[in-house]
C-alpha positions in Angstrom: 64.6 108.4 76.7 63.8 104.7 77.7 62.4 105.9 81.3 60.2 108.6 78.8 58.6 105.4 76.8 57.7 104.0 79.3 55.9 106.6 80.9 54.6 107.3 77.6 53.3 103.6 77.4 51.7 103.9 81.0 49.5 107.1 80.2 45.7 105.4 79.8 44.1 108.9 77.8 44.8 109.0 73.9 44.5 113.1 75.0 47.5 112.0 77.6 49.8 110.6 75.1 49.9 113.0 72.7 50.1 115.6 75.2 53.0 114.3 76.0 54.1 113.4 73.0 53.3 117.5 72.1 55.4 118.0 75.4 59.0 116.0 74.3 59.1 117.3 70.7 58.5 120.9 71.9 61.3 120.7 74.6 63.8 119.0 71.2 62.3 121.8 69.4 64.1 124.3 71.9 67.4 122.3 71.9 67.5 122.9 68.8 66.7 125.9 68.5 69.5 126.8 70.8 72.2 124.7 69.0 71.0 126.9 65.5 70.3 123.9 64.2 67.1 122.4 62.2 65.4 119.6 62.3 63.2 117.5 61.0 61.1 114.2 62.1 59.8 112.0 59.0 58.8 108.5 59.7 59.3 105.6 58.0 57.9 106.0 54.8 59.5 110.1 54.9 56.5 112.2 56.3 56.8 114.5 58.0 56.4 114.3 61.5 57.9 117.3 63.2 60.3 120.0 62.5 61.4 123.0 64.1 60.8 126.7 62.6 64.9 127.0 61.5 64.2 123.9 59.2 61.7 126.3 57.5 63.8 128.7 56.9 67.1 126.6 56.3 65.6 124.8 53.5 63.0 128.0 52.8 59.7 125.2 52.4 57.1 125.0 55.0 57.0 121.0 56.2 53.6 120.2 56.9 52.9 117.6 59.1 51.5 114.3 57.4 53.7 115.6 53.9 56.7 113.5 52.1 59.7 115.6 51.8 60.0 117.0 48.7 62.4 115.5 46.0 65.8 116.7 45.4 65.3 118.7 42.1 62.2 120.3 43.8 64.5 122.0 47.3 68.5 121.0 46.9 70.8 121.7 43.5 70.5 118.9 42.0 74.7 118.6 40.0 74.4 117.1 36.5 76.6 113.9 37.7 75.2 113.6 41.9 72.8 110.3 43.1 69.7 110.7 41.3 68.3 109.6 44.2 69.6 113.3 46.3 68.3 113.6 50.1 66.5 110.5 50.0 69.1 107.5 49.3 70.7 109.1 52.4 67.7 109.2 54.6 66.6 105.2 53.6 69.6 104.2 54.0 69.6 105.2 57.5 66.5 104.1 58.3 68.0 100.5 56.3 71.5 100.5 57.9 70.4 101.8 61.0 73.2 104.5 61.5 73.0 107.8 61.2 74.8 108.8 57.8 75.6 112.7 57.1 75.8 114.8 53.3 76.1 118.3 52.3 73.1 119.8 49.8 73.0 123.5 48.0 69.8 125.3 47.9 69.2 128.6 46.3 67.1 131.3 49.0 66.8 135.0 47.8 69.0 134.2 44.5 72.2 132.9 46.6 73.0 129.7 46.9 73.8 128.1 50.8 75.2 124.7 51.6 73.5 122.2 54.7 74.4 119.7 56.5 71.6 117.1 56.8 72.8 114.5 59.3 70.2 111.7 59.1 69.9 109.7 62.4 67.4 106.7 62.4 65.6 106.6 66.2 62.8 104.4 67.3 59.8 105.5 69.2 57.4 103.5 70.1 58.4 100.6 67.8 58.5 102.9 65.1 61.2 103.5 62.6 62.1 107.1 62.5 64.4 108.9 60.8 65.5 112.9 62.3 66.5 114.9 60.3 69.9 117.2 61.7 70.1 120.7 59.1 72.8 123.2 59.6 74.1 126.0 57.8 77.9 125.4 56.1 77.8 128.4 54.2 80.9 129.9 55.5 82.6 126.9 55.4 82.4 125.9 52.2 83.3 129.5 51.1 86.0 129.8 53.4 87.7 126.0 50.9 86.4 127.8 48.6 88.2 130.5 48.8 91.2 128.7 49.4 90.8 126.2 46.6 91.1 129.1 44.2 94.2 130.5 46.3 96.2 127.2 45.6 95.2 127.4 42.2 95.9 131.6 41.4 98.9 130.5 43.7 99.8 127.0 41.2 98.8 130.1 38.4 102.0 132.1 39.0 104.3 129.6 40.0 104.3 127.6 36.5 102.6 130.3 34.4 103.7 133.4 32.0 100.7 135.8 32.6 101.0 137.5 29.3 100.6 134.7 27.0 98.9 132.0 29.2 101.5 129.4 28.3 103.4 128.1 31.0 107.0 129.9 32.3 110.4 128.4 31.6 111.0 127.0 35.1 108.4 124.6 34.1 109.3 123.4 31.0 112.8 122.8 31.5 111.0 120.3 33.7 108.9 118.8 31.9 111.8 118.4 29.6 114.0 116.9 31.9 111.3 114.2 32.3 111.0 113.2 28.9 115.0 113.3 28.9 114.1 110.7 31.8 111.6 108.4 29.6 113.1 108.7 26.0 116.7 107.0 27.9 114.7 104.6 29.9 112.5 103.2 26.9 113.1 105.0 24.0 110.4 107.2 23.0 110.7 109.9 21.1 110.2 113.8 21.0 110.9 117.1 19.4 111.4 120.3 20.8 111.8 123.2 19.8 112.4 127.0 19.8 110.6 129.7 18.2 111.6 133.4 17.9 109.2 136.2 16.5 111.2 137.9 13.8 112.5 142.1 14.1 110.7 141.6 17.3 112.8 145.0 19.2 111.6 146.9 16.3 108.0 146.0 16.6 108.7 147.2 20.3 110.2 150.5 19.1 108.1 151.6 16.3 104.4 150.6 18.3 105.4 151.1 21.8 104.9 147.7 24.6 101.1 147.6 25.0 100.9 146.5 21.1 104.5 144.2 21.4 102.7 142.3 24.4 99.6 141.9 22.0 101.9 140.6 19.5 103.1 137.6 22.2 99.5 137.6 23.6 98.5 136.7 20.1 101.5 134.3 18.9 100.2 132.2 22.7 96.8 131.7 21.3 97.6 130.6 18.0 100.3 128.5 19.7 97.4 126.0 21.7 95.1 126.9 19.0 98.1 124.4 16.6 99.7 121.9 18.6 98.1 119.0 20.7 97.1 118.8 24.1 99.5 116.3 24.6 102.2 119.0 23.3 103.6 121.2 26.1 104.3 124.8 25.3 106.1 127.9 27.0 106.9 131.5 27.2 110.9 131.0 27.1 112.6 134.7 27.0 111.8 137.9 25.9 110.0 137.1 23.2 111.3 133.3 22.3 109.4 130.1 23.2 109.8 126.6 23.7 107.7 123.2 22.3 108.0 119.6 23.6 106.4 117.2 21.0 106.4 114.4 22.9 105.7 110.1 20.5 106.8 112.9 18.0 109.7 112.6 15.1 111.0 115.1 13.2 109.4 115.5 10.4 105.9 115.3 11.9 107.8 118.5 14.3 109.1 120.5 11.7 105.8 120.6 10.5 103.5 121.8 12.7 106.2 124.5 13.4 105.7 125.4 9.9 102.0 125.7 9.9 102.2 127.7 12.7 104.5 130.0 10.6 102.2 130.3 8.5 99.6 130.9 10.3 101.3 133.9 12.0 102.8 135.4 9.4 98.9 135.9 7.7 97.4 137.0 11.0 97.2 140.5 11.6 97.7 142.4 15.2 95.4 145.1 15.9 97.5 148.2 15.5 100.5 146.6 13.1 99.5 147.0 9.6 102.2 144.6 8.1 102.5 141.4 8.2 105.0 140.0 10.9 107.0 136.6 11.2 108.4 133.7 13.4 111.5 131.9 13.3 112.2 127.9 15.2 114.3 125.0 15.0 113.6 121.5 16.3 115.1 118.8 16.3 114.1 115.3 17.6 115.9 113.5 21.2 119.7 111.7 20.6 120.6 109.6 23.1 123.7 110.5 24.6 123.4 114.3 25.4 122.2 116.4 28.5 119.5 118.5 29.0 121.8 121.7 27.6 122.6 120.1 25.7 119.2 119.5 24.0 118.2 123.5 24.3 122.1 124.4 22.5 120.6 122.2 19.4 117.7 123.2 19.5 119.0 126.9 19.5 121.6 125.9 17.0 118.4 125.2 14.5 117.0 128.4 15.4 120.0 130.1 15.2 120.6 128.9 10.6 117.0 130.1 10.8 117.5 133.1 11.3 120.9 133.3 9.1 118.7 131.7 6.1 117.2 134.6 5.8 113.8 134.2 8.5 110.7 133.4 8.5 111.1 129.5 8.4 112.1 126.3 10.5 115.2 124.9 10.4 115.5 120.8 11.5 118.4 118.8 11.7 120.4 119.5 9.8 
């Protein structure tokens, strides 16, 4: 490059220097075309000096010598939380900091989203600061990464969630119960644990079939999510049984929450069933000195008492 600059400076006529620069740009165009990369050469004010055809294709606009680089919102899809300076920021920084910088931006061509990696490389030619923008289409790479993330999320969903109700599954909530129990032992924090059981669910299954029975379970799952706080944890614990953990909750508040849920469920009509359905629940507040098995056993005792007392009710501490 130094030899080329020296040669350029020794050329006596302006038309010779222009022809030399044109040849140099043509040479670099061939290099970038061979690597399937677009390029833009911008001056210190981010005005277009030169580019190759692939840059037009990748960007979806025709850069014209002397025109300023388009604003981010005019060229790229700008997210609401993105840097408002967009690509201008990285180009300006590359010039100011005199070091290469890279970013990934998105464009939409023919209705399809594409991802472009921009490498901004500061260069100096004939004492003038310029920035070379190398553009590569990394859409395949980005889509592959998205697929991997989605697959990981699906696996995590399958590992922790019940597919029918959308609630957590038994294994997950028992792990959460163990963590709440450990915190309560250490800090004497309080929490409630509840077990919910659908009344006469076998009769629903036998009378209306599995599809309607599944709708009942799904409906109750939705009501649980609506009625409980974000901090509460709920899971499908068995076939028609659900467990709820309510951190930082005393027994009175726990009973009140479960009773509101019981009332809402009894007032909800499930498609395919003309009569109302009910549930029973048992709830206790954490007690020191009890193992996890004992906590679940005592909660199940309260549920059994609610059933024994006639169903469609919540039984708390005895």
